[in-house]
C-alpha positions in Angstrom: 198.7 -90.8 -15.1 196.1 -92.7 -13.6 194.8 -92.0 -10.0 197.1 -93.0 -7.4 195.4 -96.0 -4.3 194.5 -93.6 -1.7 193.1 -94.2 1.9 193.7 -93.5 5.7 195.6 -96.7 6.1 198.4 -96.1 2.6 197.9 -91.7 4.2 200.2 -92.4 7.3 202.9 -95.3 5.5 205.5 -92.1 4.5 205.2 -91.0 8.3 206.7 -94.5 9.7 209.3 -94.6 6.7 210.8 -91.8 8.0 210.5 -93.2 11.3 213.0 -96.3 11.1 216.2 -96.4 11.2 218.0 -96.4 8.4 219.5 -100.1 7.7 217.8 -101.3 10.9 215.8 -105.1 11.0 212.2 -104.0 10.4 209.3 -105.9 11.5 205.7 -104.8 10.0 202.9 -106.5 11.8 199.3 -106.7 9.9 201.3 -106.9 7.0 198.1 -107.9 4.6 199.1 -108.1 1.0 203.0 -106.4 2.0 202.1 -102.8 0.4 204.4 -101.0 3.8 206.3 -103.6 4.4 208.0 -102.7 0.5 208.1 -99.0 1.1 210.1 -100.0 3.9 212.8 -102.1 2.3 213.6 -99.1 0.3 215.0 -97.7 3.9 215.9 -100.6 5.8 218.3 -104.0 5.9 215.8 -106.4 6.2 211.9 -106.8 6.4 210.1 -109.3 8.2 206.3 -108.9 7.4 204.1 -111.1 9.9 200.0 -111.8 9.4 198.0 -114.0 10.2 196.4 -114.2 6.7 197.7 -116.7 4.8 195.4 -115.4 1.5 197.4 -111.9 2.3 200.9 -113.6 2.9 200.7 -115.5 -0.8 199.7 -112.7 -2.3 202.3 -110.5 -0.6 205.0 -112.7 -1.3 203.8 -113.3 -5.2 203.8 -108.6 -6.1 207.7 -108.8 -3.9 210.6 -108.7 -6.2 212.6 -106.7 -2.9 215.8 -109.2 -1.6 215.5 -107.7 1.7 212.1 -108.3 1.9 210.2 -112.0 4.2 207.0 -112.5 4.6 205.8 -114.7 7.7 202.2 -115.9 8.1 201.9 -116.3 11.8 200.3 -114.8 15.3 202.4 -112.2 16.4 201.9 -113.2 19.8 202.4 -116.3 20.2 205.3 -116.8 17.8 208.9 -117.5 19.2 210.5 -113.9 18.3 214.0 -113.0 20.3 212.9 -110.3 22.1 215.0 -107.3 21.1 215.7 -108.8 17.6 214.2 -105.8 15.8 215.7 -101.8 15.1 211.7 -101.1 14.6 208.6 -102.7 15.0 205.8 -101.1 12.7 201.8 -101.6 12.2 198.9 -100.2 10.9 195.3 -100.7 11.9 196.1 -104.1 13.2 196.0 -103.5 17.5 193.0 -103.5 18.0 193.2 -107.2 16.8 195.5 -107.7 19.0 193.9 -106.2 22.2 195.4 -102.6 23.5 197.2 -104.1 26.3 198.7 -107.0 24.9 199.3 -106.1 21.7 201.6 -103.2 23.3 203.4 -105.1 25.3 204.4 -107.6 22.7 205.5 -105.3 20.2 207.6 -103.7 23.0 209.5 -106.9 23.8 210.2 -107.3 20.3 211.8 -103.8 19.5 215.9 -103.2 20.8 216.6 -100.7 23.3 216.5 -97.2 21.9 215.1 -99.1 18.6 211.9 -97.3 17.4 207.9 -98.7 17.6 206.0 -97.2 15.9 201.7 -97.3 15.6 198.6 -96.8 14.1 195.8 -97.4 15.2 191.6 -97.0 15.6 189.9 -95.5 18.1 186.4 -95.5 18.5 184.6 -92.5 18.5 182.7 -91.4 21.9 178.9 -90.3 21.1 177.7 -87.5 21.2 180.7 -85.7 21.6 182.8 -86.3 18.2 179.8 -86.3 16.3 181.1 -83.4 15.0 184.3 -84.0 14.5 183.5 -87.2 12.8 181.0 -86.0 10.2 184.1 -83.4 9.2 186.1 -86.0 9.1 184.0 -88.1 7.1 183.3 -84.9 4.7 186.7 -84.1 4.1 187.5 -87.7 3.2 184.8 -87.6 0.3 186.3 -84.1 -1.0 189.7 -85.3 -0.9 189.1 -88.9 -2.6 186.6 -86.3 -5.3 189.6 -84.0 -5.4 192.1 -87.0 -6.5 189.4 -88.0 -8.5 189.7 -85.2 -10.9 193.0 -85.0 -11.0 193.7 -88.5 -12.1 191.4 -88.4 -14.9 193.3 -85.1 -15.9 196.0 -87.2 -16.3 194.5 -89.3 -18.6 191.9 -87.4 -20.5 194.7 -87.4 -24.0 194.6 -91.2 -24.1 192.7 -92.2 -26.7 190.2 -95.0 -26.2 189.8 -97.1 -23.2 193.2 -97.8 -21.8 194.1 -101.3 -22.2 195.2 -104.0 -19.6 196.8 -107.5 -20.3 195.8 -110.4 -18.5 198.5 -110.5 -16.4 198.3 -106.2 -15.0 194.5 -106.9 -14.5 195.0 -109.6 -12.5 197.5 -107.5 -10.2 195.4 -104.7 -10.3 192.5 -106.8 -9.4 194.7 -108.9 -6.6 197.7 -106.5 -5.2 196.4 -102.9 -5.9 192.5 -104.8 -5.1 190.8 -101.4 -7.2 187.2 -100.7 -7.9 185.9 -98.8 -11.0 184.9 -95.7 -9.5 182.2 -93.7 -11.1 182.7 -90.0 -13.0 183.5 -87.0 -10.4 180.5 -85.6 -10.9 178.5 -88.8 -10.2 180.9 -89.1 -7.3 180.3 -85.9 -5.9 176.2 -86.0 -6.5 176.7 -89.7 -4.4 178.1 -87.9 -1.6 175.2 -85.0 -1.3 172.3 -87.2 -1.5 174.5 -89.5 1.7 174.7 -86.7 3.2 171.8 -86.5 4.9 172.1 -91.0 5.7 175.6 -89.3 6.8 174.9 -90.1 10.7 173.4 -93.6 10.6 176.3 -94.6 8.5 178.5 -93.4 11.4 177.2 -94.7 14.3 177.0 -98.3 11.9 180.9 -97.8 11.2 181.3 -96.9 15.1 179.3 -100.3 16.1 181.3 -102.4 13.3 184.7 -101.1 14.7 183.5 -102.2 18.4 182.3 -105.3 17.7 185.4 -106.2 15.8 188.1 -105.2 19.2 
């Protein structure tokens, strides 16, 4: 079996899936290509994924077969949802696009009394206080990706020749999974060592990019 896709956002999907009430109506805000929306479908009675990006919604619809899932291209702050109309509202890495106060008030408004509001957000680092933690987190992330890559490679060593994908499968991999060809684990590890010296500058740039996007 090949290496499973992983990033920080996907890491928290199981936490949100288990947090929503079983058999309820769920809203996934900032659903993107619909990965979390589809995961929620196995637990919820119905799931609505909403996103402003039309291409993401188009892709989500094209790659979703679950009958209890729908997608909507709309601004969650402006769309005329009925107040308290969802048993749970979840969101991953979207709140900073809405504005913290406006986003929280709006999402709270959409949850029924006693429902669940689950948000995974992005926090800006405070320099220099958070520098040691950010460096440790960046290194831990690289090691985690490396280990996953090694395990994924071990699972495919017995396959003779290069793995062949049909055109449709290749398109799906490119559009839905958005995977890129990864270097061998040793090369990736050497690249990690080479980049360690410039890690602080990369982190500063990342922090500035996040703040600019807010």
